[in-house]
Structure formats: structure tokens, C-alpha cells
N, C-alpha and C positions, 0 to 999 in steps of 0.2 A: 462599266460602259465608258467610252472615251468622252472627254470634254475638250472643248476648244479653249486653249490656254493662251493668254496674251504674253507680253514680255518677250517678243520675238527678237529683240535687240541683243539678247544674251546668246553668245555663241558657244558657251561651254556645255549648255544643255539645249538640245534641239527637240523640244517637246512635240511640235507638229510632225517632225520626221518619225519620232517614236510612235505617235498615234497612227500615222500612215502605215508604218511597218507592222504594227500589231493588227491593224485592219487587214492588211495584205496576208498576214499569216492565217488569220481566221478564214479569210476568203479561200485561200489555198486548201485548207483542211476541208472546207465545205465542198469545193470542187472535187477533191479526192473522194469524199463520201458519196457524192452524186455519181461519180464515175464508177465507184465500186458497186453501188446498187444497180446501175444500168448494166454493168458487165456480168454480175451474178444473177440479176433478176430478183434479188431478195432485198427487202427492206431491213430485215433482221439478219445480220451476218455474224453477230456475236451477242452475248448476253447483255453487253453494255448498250446496244442499240435500243432495246426495249426489254427491261427486266421482266415485267409481267407477261408481255407477249411471248418472250423466249420460253418461259416455263409452260405456258399454255400450248404453244405450237409443238414443243417437244413431247408433251403429254399426249397430244392428239396423234402425233406420228407413232408413238409407242402403241397407242390404241389401234391404229390402223394396221400395225404389224400383227397384232393379235387377231384382227379380223381376217387378214390374209391367211394366217395359219388355220383359222376356223373354216375358211372357204375351201382350203385344200382338204381338210377332214371331211367336209360335206361331200366333196367330189369323190373321195374314197368310199364313203358310205353309199353314195349313189351307184358307184361301180359294183360294189358288193351286191347291193339289192338287185340291180339289173341282171347281173350274172345269175343270181339265184332264180329270179323270176323267169329268165329265159330257159333255164334248166327244168324248172317246174312245168313250164309250158310244154317242153319236149316230153317230159314224163307223162303229162296229161294226155298228149296225143298217143303215146304208146299204150297207155292203159285203156284209152278209148278203142284202139285197134284190138287189144286183147279182149275187151268186152264184146266188141262186134263179132270177133271170131267165136267167142263162147255162145253168143246168141244164135249165130248161124249153126253151130253144132247142136243147139237145142231143138232144132226143127226135126220133125219126124221123117223128113225126106232124106236125112243124112244117115248113111250106113256107118258101120264101125270104123272102117278104114278112113272114111272121110273125117270122122270125128278125131281120130288119132292124128291125122295130118294137120287138122286145124289146131290141135293142142300143141303139136311140135312147132308149128309156125308161131303160135302165141308165145311159146317158151323162148323163141329167138328174140322176140320183142321184149320179153322180161329180162333177158340177158343184156339187152341194150339199155334197159333202165339202170342196171347196175353199172354199166359203162358210163352213163351220164352222171351218176352219183360220184363215181371215182374220179371223173375228169372235171368236176365242178370245184375248182380250187382258186383261192385268192390269197396272196401273201404267204404261201406255204401252208395254208390251213384248208382242210376239207370243209365244205360249207353245208353239205347235206347228210352228214353222219349222225345228226341228232345231238351233237356236242358243241356246235359253233355258237360262240357268244362274243360280242365285241361292243365296246362303248366308244363313240366318236365325239370328240370335243367340238361342239358346233358354236361355241361362244363363251364369253366370260362376263360376269356381272361387275358392278362398280367396285365391289370388294375383292375382285379377282377370283371369285368362286367359279369353278368350271361348270359350264352348262353342257350336258351330255345327252346323246341319243343312243339308245341301245338297240342292237339287232340281235334278238334272242331266237335262235333256232334249236335250242335244246328241247329234248323230248317232253319236258315237263311244263312248257310254256302254255298256260291256259288261254293266252290271247289268240291262239289258233282256233279256239272254239270247236275243238275236237272232243267228242264224248270220252274217249279213252285217255286223253291228255298224254298220249305217247306216240306222237307223230314220228315216224322213222322210215326212211327209204334207203337206208344204208345197206341192208342185206335183204335178199329175197326170202330168206328162210329164218327170220327172227321170230316168227310166230305172230308178230304184230306189225304188219306192213301198212304204212300210210295211216296208222291209227286204227286199223281194222284187226281185231283179235282173230287169231287162227288162220289168217290169210297167208298162205305159203305159195308163192308163185313157182317155186321149184317143183311143185306137184304137177305142173303142166307137162314136165318132162317125163313123169311117171305114168302118164296115160298110155295104155296099151290095149290091144285087141282083147286081151284076157281080163284086164281090169281098167275100166274107163275112169276110175278115180273121181276127180272133181268134175269130170265131164259126164258122169253117170246121170241118167235121167232123174234119179231120186234126189240128187244134190245140186242139180243144175240151177235151180232157183236160188239156192244159197250162194252158189258161186257168182251168179250174176249180181245179186244184192251186195255181196262183199266187194266186188269190183266197182260197182256204182258208188259205194261208200268211200272206197279208196280214191276214186276220181274226185268226189266231193271234198274230201279232206285235203287233197293236193291243191284244189282251187281255193280252199279256205286259207291255206298258208300263203298262196300267191296273193290273196286279197290282203292278208296281214302285211305283206311286204309292199303292196301297192299303197297302203296308208302311210307307210314309212317314207316311200318315195315322194308322195304328195307333200309330206311335211318337209322333207329335204329340199324339194323344189322351192317351197315357200321360204325356207331359211336361206337358200342360195340367193334368191332375189333380194331378201332383206339385207344380207351381208354386202352384196354388191352396191345397193343403194346407200347403205351406211358408209361404205368406203368412199363413194363419190361425195357424200355430204361432209365427211371428215376432211377430204382433200380440199373441198371448197372452203371450209373453215380455216384450214391451214394456210391456204392461199390468201384469204382476206387478211390474216394476221401477219404473215411472213413475207409475202411477195411484194415487190415494189410496184408503184404506179408509174409506168414508163413515161407517160405524158407529163405527169407532175415532176418527176425527177429531171426530165429534159428541160422543162421550164426553169426549174431551180438552177440547173447547171448553166444555162444561158445567162441567167441573172448574176450568178456568181462569177462567171467569166467576165461579164461587163464590169462588175465591181473590182475584179482583179486588175483589169486594165486601168480603171480609174485610180485605184490605189497606187499602182506603179507610177502613174503620172504625178499624183500628189506627193509621193515619196521623193520623186526626182525634184519637184519644185521645192519641197521642204528642205532638202539637202542643199539646194542652191541658195536659200535665203541668207545663211551666214556669210556667203561670199560678198554680198552687197555691203555688209558692215565692215569688212576688212578694208574697204576704201577709206574709212575714217582714220585708220592708223597707218596708212601708207604715207611715205614721204616722197 
């Protein structure tokens, strides 16, 4: 710290001028610091400004980057789930129409030709089910073939362990709660359609006047029961996905709130207080002017003593 030093009659060393200069230098640096903080909006512009705060703010920024990546993954998982649920809803409607046509054919008022016509119309809807399955795609993967499985990173722990959520549409997923544990709508003739054993929708196309097949009165009850079970199983898979979507929605809200909280923490540590910095700048500018006046006066002091040695 500077001290007021006497002995001002000495002209070889001008201590008051040196003190005024040093104070001016410190004030100029302070002004530069305040102007930097006001121009960048940051209190911490380098590690030297606040060693501990620098480490903390950078760690929080890195964490925020991970949260953003997780939020993107949650969005992808939501897209996949929504696409699948929409397709399953479409399949449910088609199966319901097929079941309605089958129930209509079961009435005694229907003749053979009418039953054949209903079977052919139902088969067209069965073909549309296959089209729905084939066109339900995301990221180059078929979603309803009974083989789709993906894990989405929806967060990380403090030790950087990955927190994942799986969408499992493989045929062996017991979470579907399907008795056969073999949900499959990939092919109409796999023998196990939508988890119903021996349900072959291609048989609708084989109904004829000579052989009513699955529309024959003797097996009509079994056909209706099989279609009802298939509809129920499709709805179970949609319900499984609905639970995943609910979890994803919760995770999305959590991630967004966490990002806001981390940004607030970073701001408190790193951002400058504009009002305070402006106040300090005004004070430093006043001291700068005062130091300049003092320096000028201190430099003028030796001139007075030169009068003593003039002739």
C-alpha cells in the first residue's frame, strides 16, 4: 500500500509523483476490468478472475451440454413411440373392421355369396395391415417386425454412468402382457399374428363358395374370438408404449427444468452485476482524474526548489 513520505525537498527522488503514478496505474487497470466485464457481461472472463468459480461454472456448463444431448435423445424416443402408437391405432381400427365383417357374416341372414364378399373385403383390410407394418419405419429400422429394440440415453449420473430407457418391441418382451409372449404383426401368415396362435389372416382370401374356411359356421366363433384376442393384444402393446411416453414426458420436463436451474447457477457465478460494475467504473474514473491531478502537482513540486539554486 502507498505511504505519504516526507522529504519533498529532495529532487532526485520524487516519491509523491511515484505514488500518484502507481495509484493511476492501478486505477487504469480497474477501469479496464470494469469495462471488460460490462462489455462481455461476465464477471469471470478467465481463470484468474475467480479460480474456484471458474472451475464450478465450467463444470456446470459441461453438465448442461450433457442434459441437452439427453433432451435430444428423449425427443427421438418420443418420436419413435408416437410413430408406433399411431400405427398400432391404425391396425386396431383395421382389425376392428375385420371383426365387424366377420360378425356380420356370422348372421343367418347372410348367404354364401355375401359371406365370400365380406371375407374378400376383410382381406383387403388385412393387406392394409401389412402395408402399415412395412411403412412404420424410423432411422432406417422397421418398428413392427418383432425385432426392434433401442436404448436411449436420457441422462447421466454424477459418476457419468449412462441412464437409459429401452423401447423393446421384440416378440419375447413379456411387458406386453400377452399370453403367447410372441407379439408379431410383421406377416399375415406367420401362424402367430398379434400373439394369437394359428391366426392366419391370409385365410380370408381363401374363403370361397365351395369352402367358407374360417367363415364357416362351425369355426366362426373361433375366428371371432381370435380376432378379439388380436385386438386386445394390439391394445396391450399400445398401452406398454403409452407408459413409456408418460415416462419420457416426465423426463423431458425434468431435463428442461434442470437446464434452467443450471443456467441460473452459471449466471450467478459467472455473469457480472451491471449496476455494481457501473458504480465501480464511475468511482475508478473519478480516482483516475484525481490521480492525474495529483501526479501533475507532484511533478511540479521540484520546480519550486530549483529557485534556491538559480542565480
